[in-house]
LUMMARMI-61511 format. One line per field, with one value per residue (C-alpha): residue number from 1; residue in one letter; chain; y, x, z. Coordinates in steps of 0.02 Angstrom, whole numbers, always signed. Layout:
N
num = [NUM  ...];
residu = [a  ...];
chaine = [A  ...];
y = [Y  ...];
x = [X  ...];
z = [Z  ...];
This chain:
67
num = [1  2  3  4  5  6  7  8  9  10  11  12  13  14  15  16  17  18  19  20  21  22  23  24  25  26  27  28  29  30  31  32  33  34  35  36  37  38  39  40  41  42  43  44  45  46  47  48  49  50  51  52  53  54  55  56  57  58  59  60  61  62  63  64  65  66  67];
residu = [m  k  c  d  l  c  g  k  l  p  q  f  g  h  n  v  s  h  s  k  r  h  t  n  r  h  w  v  p  n  i  h  p  a  t  i  v  i  n  g  e  p  k  r  l  n  l  c  t  r  c  l  r  t  q  h  k  a  a  r  k  l  p  a  s  p  g];
chaine = [A  A  A  A  A  A  A  A  A  A  A  A  A  A  A  A  A  A  A  A  A  A  A  A  A  A  A  A  A  A  A  A  A  A  A  A  A  A  A  A  A  A  A  A  A  A  A  A  A  A  A  A  A  A  A  A  A  A  A  A  A  A  A  A  A  A  A];
y = [-82  +48  +27  +41  +151  +268  +278  +231  +192  +140  +275  +313  +355  +311  +172  +283  +181  +220  +307  +419  +342  +342  +216  +199  +90  +78  +34  -53  -44  -223  -241  -382  -434  -422  -432  -278  -252  -84  -25  -217  -275  -367  -289  -360  -218  -229  -149  -98  -165  -9  +3  -181  -160  -3  -99  -256  -139  -45  -214  -261  -117  -150  -260  -425  -455  -538  -698];
x = [+358  +231  +50  -63  -198  -120  +49  +165  +342  +512  +582  +763  +854  +998  +1022  +1099  +1210  +1245  +1396  +1288  +1362  +1239  +1239  +1111  +953  +783  +616  +498  +308  +212  +138  +18  -65  -264  -413  -526  -697  -699  -859  -921  -747  -626  -443  -287  -185  -30  -89  -7  -63  -155  -251  -305  -359  -460  -533  -584  -665  -772  -815  -887  -1000  -1090  -1254  -1253  -1307  -1476  -1465];
z = [-360  -354  -296  -426  -325  -225  -307  -153  -212  -120  -12  +19  +189  +301  +445  +590  +708  +899  +834  +712  +561  +409  +296  +145  +154  +67  +114  +1  +10  +48  -134  -156  -335  -297  -420  -391  -502  -550  -650  -650  -742  -632  -647  -582  -494  -385  -215  -60  +91  +147  -12  +0  +171  +116  -22  +71  +202  +64  -6  +158  +175  +11  +7  -42  -224  -250  -314];
């Protein structure tokens, strides 16, 4: 899975045991579907939790729409 906003992808590396034996593993970003309004149009994106949090913070700072 990939974050549609920042492009975060799975990362690969090793588990390292006490005896220093390396075994392959991977880390997957925490991706969630979200609906974001872009240019007045709702878009469905897959966002990592960091981008989701940033979007939520930005939405709180906007003034409330009249009506």
